[in-house]
N, C-alpha and C positions, 0 to 999 in steps of 0.2 A: 428758718425752715421747720416745718412740723416734724416732731419726733416720730410720728406714725408713718411718715413717708420713707420707703426704702430707696433712698437716693442712690445707693451703690448699685442696685439692680437696674435703675433707669440709666445711670452713667454707663453701665456695660452695654445696654442697648445702643446708645449713641456711639460709643467707641467701636463696637462691632461693625456698625454700618460704615464707619470711616475706614476701618482696617480692611474690610472686604472690598472697598472701592465703590460701594453703592452710592455714596455721596462724597463730595470733596471735604466737607466739614458740616457740622450741625450744632445748633443751639436749641435748647428747649426750656420752657418755663411753664409753671402752673401756679394757680392761686385759688383761694377760696374767698369768701366775702371779706375776710379780715386781712389778707395779705398773701404774699408769695409763700407757697408750700414746697416748691421744688424749682431749682434752676441749675442748669448744667450745660456743658458744651464739649465737643471733641473735634480735633483736627485743627489745621492752621487757618488763619483768616484768609490767606491766599495760598493757592497751591505752590508748594516749594519754599514757602517762607517758614521762619521759626516762630512767628508771632501767633499766639493761639487765638482762635475764635472765642467769643464770649457772648453773654446775654446783653452786653453793652455795645456790641458791634452793630453798625448800621447796615441794614438790608434794604434792597428794593422790594417793598412788600406788594407791589403790583396790585392785583385785584382785591387784596385785603383793604385797599383804599376804598372800595365800593361801600362798605358798611359805614365808614366815616362820612363819606359824601351823602349817603342815604340819611344818616343822622342829621346832617346839616339841613337837608330838605325837610325832614320831619320836625325840626325845630321851627322852620318857617310855617309849617302846617299848624303847629301849636300857637304861633303868633297871629295866625289868620292872614298871612301875606301870600300863602300858596295853597291852591286848591287841587288836591290829587285827582279829582274827577274832571278837571278842566282839560280841554285839548292842549297839547304841547304848543301848537301854533299860537295860542293866546300869549304865551311868554316868549316864544321863539318863532316869529312869523316865517322864518326860512324853512321850518320843518314842513310847511305846506308844499314845498317843492320836492320832498322825498317820495320817490316812486317805489313800486314793487317790481322786482326782477321776475320776469314771467317767461323765461326761456331764452333761446339764442337763435339768431340768424347768422350762421357761420361764427365769426368772432365778434359779432355785434350783439350786445344784450338787448332783449326786448323788455321794455319798461311800460308799466301801466299805473294809473292812479290807484291808491288803496281803496278798499271797499268802504272804509270809514275813517274818521279822525282818531289817531292814537292819542291816548291821555297820559297825563303825568303818572298816574297810578301804574299804567302799563310800562312806563320807563322804569319805575322802581321794581317792578316784578318781571322784567325781561319778557314781556308779552306784546311788545310793539311789532315784532317781526325783524328788528335789527339783529345782525349777527357779528361774528368775528371771523377773520380770514382763516384762522388755524383749524376751525371746526366747520368750514363751509367751502366746498369746491366752487360753488357759484361766486362767492366773494373773492376767492383766490383768482378765478378767471376774470372777474370784473376788474379787479385791481390791475391785472396784467393788460387787459384790453384797453383800459382808460389811462394807464400810467399813473394811477393813484397810489400813493404809499399807504402802508397799513397804519393803524392808529398809534403805534409807538413812535411815529415820526414827529409828533407834536405839532403837526400842521392842521390848520382849520379845514383844509381840503378833504379831510377824512369824513367830514359831516355831509358830504355829497353821496356817501355810500347808500345803496338802495336797501329797502326792506326785502326780506326773504319770504315773507308771508303777510297776509292781511292782519292788521292789529287785532289782538284778542283771540286769535285762532290757535296759536301754539306758543309754548315756552321755547324761546330761542335765546341762548346766552350770547350777548353781544355788547355793542358800544352804547347801550342805553344809559349807563351812569355817566358817560362823558356828556351826552345830551342833557342829563339831569343837572350836571354842573352848570351848563349854560342857563337852564331854567332857574337854578338857585341864584345865579348872578342877576338875572332879569327881575326875579321876584323880590330879592333882598336889597338890590342896589349896591352890592359890594362884590368884589372879585371872590372867587371860590377860596383862594388861599386865606383871605381875610375872614370869610365866614367860618372856615374850619378852625382858624386860630382863636377867633373871638368866642366861638360857641362850644368848642370841643377841646382842642389841645391846650389852650391857655388855661381854662378852668380846671382841667384835670392834671395840670403840671406836666404835660407831655412835651418837654422842651427839646427832645431829640426827634421830633416828628415834623416833617415839612415837605413841601413839594420840590424845593431846590436844596442842593447840598450847601450847608453852611460852611464857612471857611474852616472852622474848627473840627469838622467831621471828616475831612478828606483822608486823614490817616486811619479813620475808624471804619471805612466802608469795605466790605468784602466784594471782590469782583464777581461778575457773572462767569461761571466756569463752564467749560464744555470738555468732552473727552477728546484727546488728541488721537492721532492715527495709531499710536502704540497703546491706547486704552487708558492712559493716565490723564488726570485732570490738569487743564491749563486755563489760564485767563483768556477769555474770548475777546476781550477788548470792547465788548458791547456796553453801551451806556445810554441812559435816557437823555433826551435832548434837554440841556440845561438852560436854553432860551426858547421855550416852547411858545407857540402862538396862543395857547390856552392852557389852563391848569386842568389836568386830566382827572376828573372825578372817578374814572374807572380804573386807574392804574398808577397815578403819579407820585404817591407818597414814598418817602424814605422813613424808616423808623427802626427802633431797636426792640428786641423782645421785652426788655424791662419797661419800655415806654408803652408799647401797645397793650400789654397786659392790664394797664390801668383802664384803658378803654373797655377791655373785656370785663373787668370787674364792675365798671359802671353799668354795663348791660346786665350783668348777673344780679346787681343790687337794685334793679328796677329803675335805672337812670341816674343814680347818685353815687358819688364817691368823695370821701373826705369833706362832706358838707356842701359839695358843689353838685347841683342837679343839672344834667344836660338834657334829659327828657322826662316827661311825666310817666308814671308807672303804667298807665293805660296805653300809652304809645308804645312802650317797650313790650307790653303784652301783645299788642297787635303785630309787632315785628316778628314775634315768635309764633304767630298764628298763620295758617294757610291763607295766602292772599291771591292764589291763582285758581281757586274754585275747583272745577272738575278737570282742569288741565293738570298734567303731571310734568315734573322734571324728568327729562328723558332718561330711561334706564341705561341706554348705550348711545354714545356719541362718537362716531368715527373721526379720525384725524384727517385733515386736508393738507397739513404741513408738518410732517414728522420731525423736522428740525426744531419746530417750536413746541409741539405738544404731541403726546401719545393720545390714543383713544381714551375716553372717559366712560368707564362702565360702572356707574353707580349702583345698578340693580334697581328693582322696583321699590315703590313705597316712599318716594321723596317728593316733597312739596317745596314751595318757595314762600317766604314771608316778606318782610321788608328788608332787602339786602342780605338775607340769610337762607342757606339751604337747610331744610328741616327734615330730619329722619322721623317718620311717623311710627316707627317701632323701636323698642330698646335694641341696642346692639350688644349681644352677649359679651360680658366682661369689659364693656366700654361705655360710651355715652348712652344716656337714657332718651326715650322718645321725646321728640320736639326740642331737642338741642338745636341750637343755631350754629352754623359753621360756614366757612368758605376758605379760599386759598388764593395764592398768587402765582402767576405764570412762571416765576423763577424758583418755584418750589418752596413756598411758605404756606403754612396751614394753621387755622385756629378753630376752636370751638368753644361754645358757652353752654354748659349743662346746668340749667336752672333747677332740675329735679334733684341732682346730687349736690349741687352747690359748689361746683368747681368750674374753672376755665383752664384751657391748655392751649399751647401753641408750639410749633416746631418750625425751625428756619434753616434753610440753606439758600444759596444763590447759584443755580446752574440751569442749564437747558439740555434736553427738552423737558417740558412739564410732565409730571406724573409718570415716569417710568415705573415698572412694577417694583423695582428695588426701593423707590421712594415710598410707594404705597405700603409696602411691607414695613418699612421703618416707622411710618406714621402709626400703623396698627400696633406694632410692637411697643412703641413708646406709650401709646394710650392704654394698652393692656397692662403694662408694668405700673403705670400710674394708678389705675383703678384697683389693681391688686393690692396696693398699699393703703387704700382708703379704709 
């Protein structure tokens, strides 16, 4: 750990959040180009247990999977086996059947053909029109009307979900990266788990990152917590499908803070870590560049399912790169402009600040996503870290 980092101050931020009941437990880690500069944790691995959480604990990293899957796609672009400008249906013919939801006749959704073909680039940038149930009342209603489970079911039936807008007209966060996983498999000729292991986790030595729980990890995983009626944290019993019909590029990975920080470092270092290159520097530069043009990441997204997520109020000035949310202005006392970041539904969060030369991440596993207490903790952690630089 760097001697310049005030680890005790950061430790206090984490412990205060647990002591206040804001989170059931929390682990955090930060690194520069050369190695880990801070790691710490507070609280038990499971509510009510004596075993402490640590940066070696396994978490469901949910949508932090997206940047890993996006990297697998970009590797195929570099090899010439995947064309970002091509229609999705060239790789997944079934995408031609995906319609746009265009209102309701009673409880029956009105569907129409999209105005144009969605491209692979639009999958990578969440501009196809595909959404997620927890931020879309229309998708919540469509799932109820059709009896279709949400994307966490692990069932291929989720790929029948309609678009919420015509391709290229809006940024809508959704199941794009799950479709991208299907594209990766079609273009590369191997399953997504193999593409990720051979191209990313294997070369980077991320042996604690995978789509399915290894036998040796079962005692290392923190549960998904929720608050009970008395306001205390309890194990929800929620678990991802361990025999899914497809590997979810949008949310399927388990990892540890110590493992995922290697991936963050590789992005920080222009695609290389420990002599292993996973992307070319120009590709990494593109990932940290606005890829949605005049479209904007929404400044405010209301929730449609408060049990899954709160509203997301990012504020103005955000764009999307390849798999990354980009802040276009410096955040005072925190990350610099054009840092790349994202999060996971069970309350994990990471960022890569190429200007300052550091990466950070913070992990818990509970629902719903992004209550204000969690957002406050993320900010307090980041401020304490940058104050020590």
